[in-house]
Backbone as a chain_set.jsonl record, in Angstrom:
{"seq": "MRQLHEAVSARIDDSTAAMVEEYGGVVQFARLIVQSGANAFLATERGLQELPLTRSWGKTTVTLEPVGVAGLITAWNANALFICLKLASAVGAGCTVVIKPSELSLLQTQVMIERVQILRGWT", "coords": {"N": [[-4.574, -70.034, 10.503], [-4.13, -71.678, 12.655], [-4.814, -70.025, 14.82], [-7.544, -69.655, 14.354], [-8.399, -72.28, 14.662], [-7.819, -72.632, 17.401], [-9.523, -70.696, 18.502], [-12.101, -71.645, 17.84], [-11.987, -74.182, 19.006], [-11.852, -73.517, 21.698], [-14.455, -73.049, 22.373], [-15.917, -75.383, 22.14], [-17.697, -76.859, 23.813], [-19.757, -74.973, 24.228], [-20.605, -74.535, 21.58], [-21.475, -77.094, 20.943], [-23.616, -77.398, 22.755], [-25.295, -75.374, 21.78], [-25.862, -76.377, 19.24], [-27.266, -78.734, 19.86], [-29.457, -77.629, 21.199], [-30.639, -76.13, 19.141], [-31.408, -77.928, 17.069], [-31.964, -80.34, 18.24], [-30.156, -82.47, 18.301], [-28.129, -85.33, 19.277], [-25.894, -85.189, 22.017], [-23.314, -86.452, 21.924], [-22.985, -86.905, 19.173], [-23.263, -84.284, 18.152], [-21.054, -83.022, 19.319], [-18.906, -84.327, 18.036], [-19.311, -83.393, 15.445], [-18.892, -80.62, 15.759], [-16.233, -80.648, 16.662], [-15.019, -81.712, 14.393], [-15.339, -79.566, 12.66], [-13.673, -77.635, 13.886], [-11.234, -78.923, 13.537], [-10.89, -78.672, 10.833], [-9.482, -76.383, 10.282], [-6.861, -76.989, 11.046], [-6.349, -79.068, 9.263], [-6.454, -77.693, 6.866], [-4.277, -75.996, 7.209], [-2.168, -77.888, 7.211], [-2.507, -78.899, 4.62], [-1.921, -76.638, 3.064], [0.79, -76.384, 3.523], [1.774, -78.461, 2.08], [0.94, -78.059, -0.507], [1.916, -77.105, -3.684], [2.248, -73.809, -4.77], [2.907, -72.825, -7.181], [3.143, -74.153, -10.385], [4.824, -75.727, -13.088], [4.799, -76.54, -16.552], [6.569, -77.412, -19.144], [6.769, -74.585, -21.12], [4.825, -73.291, -19.759], [3.522, -71.736, -16.886], [1.697, -72.005, -13.954], [0.17, -70.194, -11.447], [-1.203, -70.385, -8.301], [-3.553, -68.321, -6.808], [-5.426, -66.003, -4.721], [-8.809, -65.248, -5.654], [-10.584, -63.29, -4.969], [-13.412, -62.065, -3.149], [-15.131, -64.449, -1.24], [-18.326, -65.787, -1.081], [-20.029, -67.263, 1.479], [-22.448, -69.57, 2.203], [-24.398, -71.182, 4.553], [-25.84, -74.298, 5.71], [-28.633, -75.179, 7.844], [-28.485, -77.327, 9.661], [-26.015, -78.146, 10.696], [-24.484, -75.917, 11.34], [-22.176, -74.814, 12.626], [-20.176, -76.596, 11.813], [-20.265, -76.295, 8.983], [-19.643, -73.576, 8.663], [-16.987, -73.555, 9.6], [-15.705, -75.397, 7.81], [-16.066, -74.169, 5.277], [-15.005, -71.619, 5.757], [-12.327, -72.216, 6.432], [-11.391, -73.269, 3.992], [-11.755, -71.091, 2.182], [-10.342, -68.906, 3.395], [-7.88, -70.119, 3.615], [-7.237, -70.22, 0.933], [-6.685, -67.635, 0.574], [-8.671, -65.782, 0.298], [-10.952, -63.107, 1.025], [-13.849, -63.255, 3.088], [-17.436, -63.376, 3.108], [-19.922, -64.281, 5.208], [-22.996, -65.923, 5.174], [-24.848, -67.15, 7.371], [-27.239, -69.739, 8.194], [-30.458, -68.649, 9.075], [-31.783, -70.224, 10.799], [-30.032, -71.239, 12.577], [-29.005, -69.587, 14.607], [-27.903, -69.554, 17.225], [-25.624, -71.255, 17.138], [-24.076, -69.836, 15.315], [-23.753, -67.411, 16.689], [-22.196, -68.197, 18.923], [-19.812, -68.909, 17.644], [-19.057, -66.519, 16.332], [-18.747, -64.733, 18.494], [-16.472, -65.81, 19.738], [-14.487, -65.558, 17.757], [-14.454, -62.802, 17.512], [-13.406, -62.081, 19.996], [-10.877, -63.23, 19.756], [-9.834, -61.647, 17.694], [-9.819, -59.217, 18.924], [-12.048, -57.55, 18.834], [-14.008, -56.952, 20.667]], "CA": [[-5.362, -71.233, 10.654], [-3.979, -72.168, 14.031], [-5.594, -69.159, 15.709], [-8.957, -69.981, 14.154], [-8.605, -73.58, 15.321], [-7.831, -72.409, 18.852], [-10.721, -69.933, 18.854], [-13.262, -72.535, 17.757], [-11.799, -75.254, 19.995], [-12.105, -72.988, 23.039], [-15.899, -72.99, 22.612], [-16.538, -76.641, 21.685], [-18.846, -77.19, 24.655], [-20.822, -74.01, 23.938], [-21.112, -74.803, 20.232], [-22.211, -78.359, 21.02], [-24.885, -77.112, 23.427], [-26.119, -74.591, 20.856], [-26.308, -77.28, 18.183], [-28.284, -79.614, 20.441], [-30.649, -76.823, 21.477], [-31.28, -75.662, 17.914], [-32.108, -78.938, 16.27], [-32.262, -81.541, 19.009], [-29.209, -83.556, 18.078], [-27.543, -86.024, 20.418], [-24.678, -84.489, 22.441], [-22.1, -87.116, 21.429], [-22.901, -86.662, 17.739], [-23.042, -82.856, 17.936], [-19.67, -82.709, 19.699], [-18.041, -84.802, 16.941], [-19.486, -82.475, 14.318], [-18.226, -79.359, 16.104], [-14.787, -80.929, 16.681], [-14.599, -81.847, 12.993], [-15.229, -78.209, 12.126], [-12.451, -77.026, 14.431], [-10.081, -79.6, 12.931], [-10.755, -78.259, 9.434], [-8.441, -75.352, 10.193], [-5.554, -77.669, 11.086], [-6.203, -79.804, 8.005], [-6.135, -76.699, 5.841], [-2.892, -75.578, 7.453], [-1.291, -78.966, 6.706], [-2.628, -78.94, 3.169], [-1.212, -75.496, 2.481], [2.23, -76.641, 3.618], [2.118, -79.481, 1.083], [0.453, -77.677, -1.828], [2.769, -76.161, -4.427], [1.449, -72.694, -5.265], [3.311, -72.587, -8.563], [3.468, -75.38, -11.135], [5.279, -75.452, -14.447], [4.806, -77.601, -17.549], [7.227, -76.852, -20.325], [6.855, -73.13, -21.088], [3.648, -72.783, -19.054], [3.575, -71.681, -15.423], [0.415, -71.693, -13.329], [0.325, -69.745, -10.072], [-2.46, -70.352, -7.558], [-3.675, -67.093, -6.035], [-6.82, -65.71, -4.379], [-9.567, -64.639, -6.741], [-11.428, -62.209, -4.476], [-14.28, -62.323, -2.006], [-15.926, -65.677, -1.32], [-19.602, -65.746, -0.363], [-20.247, -68.556, 2.121], [-23.817, -69.77, 2.671], [-24.391, -72.435, 5.301], [-27.092, -74.993, 5.999], [-29.098, -75.0, 9.221], [-28.413, -78.483, 10.548], [-24.684, -78.294, 11.302], [-23.953, -74.617, 10.958], [-20.809, -74.645, 13.12], [-19.313, -77.384, 10.927], [-20.203, -75.712, 7.649], [-18.892, -72.315, 8.736], [-15.559, -73.885, 9.711], [-15.209, -76.012, 6.567], [-16.015, -73.185, 4.198], [-14.084, -70.555, 6.144], [-10.958, -72.726, 6.315], [-11.039, -73.367, 2.568], [-11.667, -69.772, 1.539], [-9.241, -68.143, 3.981], [-6.665, -70.831, 3.211], [-6.951, -69.83, -0.449], [-6.314, -66.229, 0.588], [-9.831, -64.944, -0.022], [-11.792, -62.462, 2.026], [-15.128, -63.954, 3.064], [-18.692, -62.873, 3.661], [-20.65, -65.484, 5.6], [-24.437, -65.8, 5.381], [-25.269, -68.378, 8.054], [-28.676, -69.989, 8.215], [-31.214, -67.957, 10.124], [-32.298, -71.251, 11.702], [-28.93, -71.668, 13.441], [-28.433, -68.355, 15.16], [-27.105, -69.801, 18.424], [-24.312, -71.767, 16.73], [-23.355, -68.728, 14.688], [-23.396, -66.446, 17.726], [-21.073, -68.74, 19.705], [-18.602, -68.833, 16.835], [-18.696, -65.12, 16.086], [-18.245, -64.164, 19.744], [-15.112, -66.29, 19.988], [-13.586, -64.963, 16.762], [-14.327, -61.385, 17.859], [-12.459, -62.008, 21.117], [-9.563, -63.536, 19.172], [-9.395, -60.516, 16.887], [-9.815, -57.998, 19.725], [-13.149, -56.7, 18.384], [-15.065, -56.851, 21.669]], "C": [[-5.301, -71.745, 12.093], [-4.807, -71.331, 15.004], [-7.093, -69.431, 15.563], [-9.293, -71.322, 14.801], [-8.716, -73.395, 16.831], [-9.091, -71.674, 19.293], [-11.957, -70.828, 18.853], [-13.164, -73.632, 18.811], [-12.108, -74.791, 21.413], [-13.592, -72.961, 23.379], [-16.615, -74.263, 22.165], [-17.782, -76.975, 22.503], [-20.022, -76.265, 24.37], [-21.44, -74.26, 22.567], [-21.934, -76.094, 20.207], [-23.579, -78.135, 21.654], [-25.831, -76.331, 22.516], [-26.684, -75.477, 19.758], [-27.434, -78.187, 18.68], [-29.578, -78.837, 20.677], [-31.386, -76.452, 20.197], [-31.985, -76.75, 17.128], [-32.235, -80.287, 16.948], [-31.352, -82.72, 18.78], [-28.722, -84.171, 19.382], [-26.195, -85.374, 20.739], [-23.421, -85.13, 21.853], [-21.896, -86.867, 19.926], [-22.563, -85.196, 17.465], [-21.604, -82.47, 18.254], [-18.686, -83.157, 18.613], [-18.118, -83.872, 15.738], [-18.735, -81.167, 14.566], [-16.704, -79.546, 16.103], [-14.246, -81.082, 15.262], [-14.439, -80.483, 12.337], [-13.958, -77.524, 12.595], [-11.211, -77.626, 13.77], [-9.875, -79.232, 11.466], [-9.654, -77.217, 9.27], [-7.044, -75.967, 10.219], [-5.304, -78.448, 9.797], [-5.847, -78.857, 6.866], [-4.701, -76.217, 5.983], [-1.907, -76.625, 6.916], [-1.318, -79.025, 5.183], [-1.875, -77.816, 2.484], [0.299, -75.679, 2.518], [2.682, -77.61, 2.529], [1.793, -79.061, -0.348], [1.424, -76.724, -2.517], [1.897, -75.055, -5.022], [1.815, -72.291, -6.683], [3.682, -73.923, -9.192], [3.872, -74.999, -12.552], [5.227, -76.709, -15.289], [5.395, -76.998, -18.822], [7.383, -75.344, -20.189], [5.694, -72.477, -20.334], [3.854, -72.823, -17.548], [2.203, -71.259, -14.906], [0.693, -71.336, -11.876], [-1.053, -69.694, -9.42], [-2.48, -69.097, -6.697], [-5.148, -66.826, -5.741], [-7.529, -65.002, -5.528], [-10.476, -63.511, -6.273], [-12.234, -62.637, -3.268], [-15.077, -63.595, -2.261], [-17.19, -65.501, -0.49], [-19.894, -67.14, 0.178], [-21.657, -68.623, 2.671], [-23.869, -71.133, 3.341], [-25.794, -72.99, 5.519], [-27.427, -74.884, 7.483], [-28.68, -76.113, 10.157], [-27.042, -78.771, 11.15], [-23.9, -77.029, 10.991], [-22.508, -74.412, 11.399], [-19.818, -75.395, 12.223], [-19.159, -76.696, 9.577], [-19.455, -74.383, 7.632], [-17.397, -72.617, 8.763], [-15.0, -74.447, 8.411], [-15.047, -74.975, 5.463], [-15.028, -72.057, 4.503], [-12.632, -71.007, 5.996], [-10.521, -72.78, 4.852], [-10.829, -72.007, 1.929], [-10.499, -68.95, 2.076], [-7.905, -68.795, 3.62], [-6.253, -70.497, 1.786], [-6.585, -68.352, -0.554], [-7.452, -65.277, 0.301], [-10.417, -64.287, 1.221], [-13.141, -63.163, 1.955], [-16.259, -63.106, 3.623], [-19.506, -64.121, 3.944], [-22.118, -65.139, 5.802], [-24.876, -67.112, 6.029], [-26.788, -68.527, 7.995], [-29.331, -69.243, 9.363], [-31.822, -68.943, 11.123], [-31.237, -71.751, 12.673], [-28.235, -70.477, 14.092], [-27.556, -68.595, 16.374], [-25.71, -70.299, 18.073], [-23.463, -70.647, 16.133], [-22.887, -67.726, 15.74], [-22.21, -66.925, 18.552], [-19.772, -68.582, 18.919], [-18.143, -67.396, 16.636], [-18.147, -64.46, 17.348], [-16.795, -64.561, 19.982], [-14.115, -65.67, 19.016], [-13.405, -63.471, 17.05], [-13.348, -61.205, 19.008], [-11.041, -62.236, 20.61], [-8.999, -62.323, 18.438], [-9.347, -59.204, 17.669], [-10.927, -57.035, 19.362], [-14.236, -56.532, 19.432], [-15.212, -55.437, 22.175]], "O": [[-6.303, -72.184, 12.657], [-5.432, -71.876, 15.913], [-7.823, -69.433, 16.555], [-10.349, -71.475, 15.415], [-9.617, -73.949, 17.462], [-9.664, -71.99, 20.336], [-12.768, -70.766, 19.777], [-14.164, -73.971, 19.443], [-12.572, -75.578, 22.238], [-13.953, -72.862, 24.552], [-17.803, -74.22, 21.843], [-18.814, -77.337, 21.938], [-21.162, -76.721, 24.279], [-22.66, -74.204, 22.413], [-22.961, -76.172, 19.533], [-24.588, -78.626, 21.148], [-27.032, -76.601, 22.488], [-27.85, -75.345, 19.386], [-28.435, -78.378, 17.99], [-30.667, -79.333, 20.387], [-32.617, -76.456, 20.164], [-33.059, -76.513, 16.575], [-32.578, -81.276, 16.3], [-31.737, -83.86, 19.038], [-28.888, -83.592, 20.456], [-25.437, -85.043, 19.827], [-22.553, -84.425, 21.339], [-20.773, -86.646, 19.472], [-21.689, -84.895, 16.652], [-21.001, -81.674, 17.534], [-17.734, -82.438, 18.308], [-17.107, -83.597, 15.091], [-18.029, -80.671, 13.687], [-15.974, -78.694, 15.597], [-13.14, -80.631, 14.964], [-13.515, -80.268, 11.553], [-13.248, -76.905, 11.802], [-10.25, -76.913, 13.48], [-8.796, -79.459, 10.918], [-8.977, -77.175, 8.243], [-6.15, -75.521, 9.499], [-4.179, -78.484, 9.298], [-5.033, -79.189, 6.005], [-3.993, -76.051, 4.989], [-0.932, -76.282, 6.248], [-0.281, -79.182, 4.539], [-1.259, -78.022, 1.438], [1.008, -75.184, 1.642], [3.839, -77.582, 2.108], [2.315, -79.644, -1.298], [1.721, -75.652, -1.989], [0.913, -75.341, -5.704], [1.109, -71.502, -7.312], [4.43, -74.715, -8.619], [3.325, -74.064, -13.138], [5.56, -77.8, -14.826], [4.766, -76.171, -19.481], [8.043, -74.865, -19.267], [5.595, -71.251, -20.281], [4.307, -73.829, -17.002], [1.627, -70.275, -15.37], [1.366, -72.079, -11.162], [-1.962, -69.037, -9.928], [-1.54, -68.837, -5.946], [-6.024, -67.356, -6.425], [-6.912, -64.247, -6.281], [-11.085, -62.836, -7.102], [-11.795, -63.464, -2.468], [-15.626, -63.796, -3.345], [-17.123, -65.108, 0.675], [-19.996, -68.094, -0.593], [-22.027, -67.814, 3.522], [-23.433, -72.129, 2.763], [-26.785, -72.261, 5.512], [-26.565, -74.528, 8.286], [-28.531, -75.87, 11.354], [-26.946, -79.597, 12.058], [-22.797, -77.078, 10.448], [-21.697, -73.892, 10.632], [-18.744, -74.879, 11.914], [-18.043, -76.534, 9.084], [-18.715, -74.099, 6.69], [-16.627, -72.0, 8.027], [-13.937, -74.022, 7.958], [-14.011, -74.916, 4.8], [-14.305, -71.598, 3.619], [-11.799, -70.257, 5.487], [-9.406, -72.38, 4.519], [-9.846, -71.789, 1.221], [-9.748, -68.361, 1.299], [-6.922, -68.105, 3.353], [-5.066, -70.491, 1.462], [-6.221, -67.87, -1.626], [-7.226, -64.087, 0.083], [-10.378, -64.844, 2.318], [-13.543, -63.62, 0.885], [-16.063, -62.248, 4.484], [-19.756, -64.927, 3.048], [-22.451, -64.187, 6.507], [-25.232, -68.066, 5.338], [-27.515, -67.559, 7.775], [-28.816, -69.215, 10.481], [-32.32, -68.537, 12.173], [-31.525, -72.606, 13.511], [-27.007, -70.396, 14.111], [-26.552, -67.903, 16.544], [-24.721, -69.829, 18.637], [-22.271, -70.537, 16.422], [-21.754, -67.249, 15.686], [-21.309, -66.14, 18.85], [-18.752, -68.17, 19.473], [-16.955, -67.101, 16.763], [-17.179, -63.704, 17.275], [-15.981, -63.73, 20.385], [-13.012, -65.296, 19.416], [-12.316, -62.933, 16.851], [-12.543, -60.273, 18.996], [-10.115, -61.519, 20.989], [-7.812, -62.016, 18.558], [-8.888, -58.189, 17.146], [-10.783, -55.827, 19.554], [-15.304, -56.009, 19.113], [-16.059, -55.172, 23.028]]}, "num_chains": 1, "name": "protein.A"}
């Protein structure tokens, strides 16, 4: 989670510019949206530290575990935010993800994917 936060945070200005260019948002608003997305990874990290993964009631024990691949579909108007929110939740739950970003937000998606590829050494 921390690495994803750092990767997204390193491109806040680029993501903000892409968001403004794609749908004409105000820079101050777009930057807050992008920053909120980056912070989702830290919030997920904190939540995972506090969440008990096993709970017991009498003779019953419930264990939280990943259920498989999560399909993430994002909206066009704040794609960077939605990718971060959904990715943090799914990866935090231990799931592999397939992301289908909006075709109307290609610039925001490209900025994010480029940064994650660099982080992962996929360039």
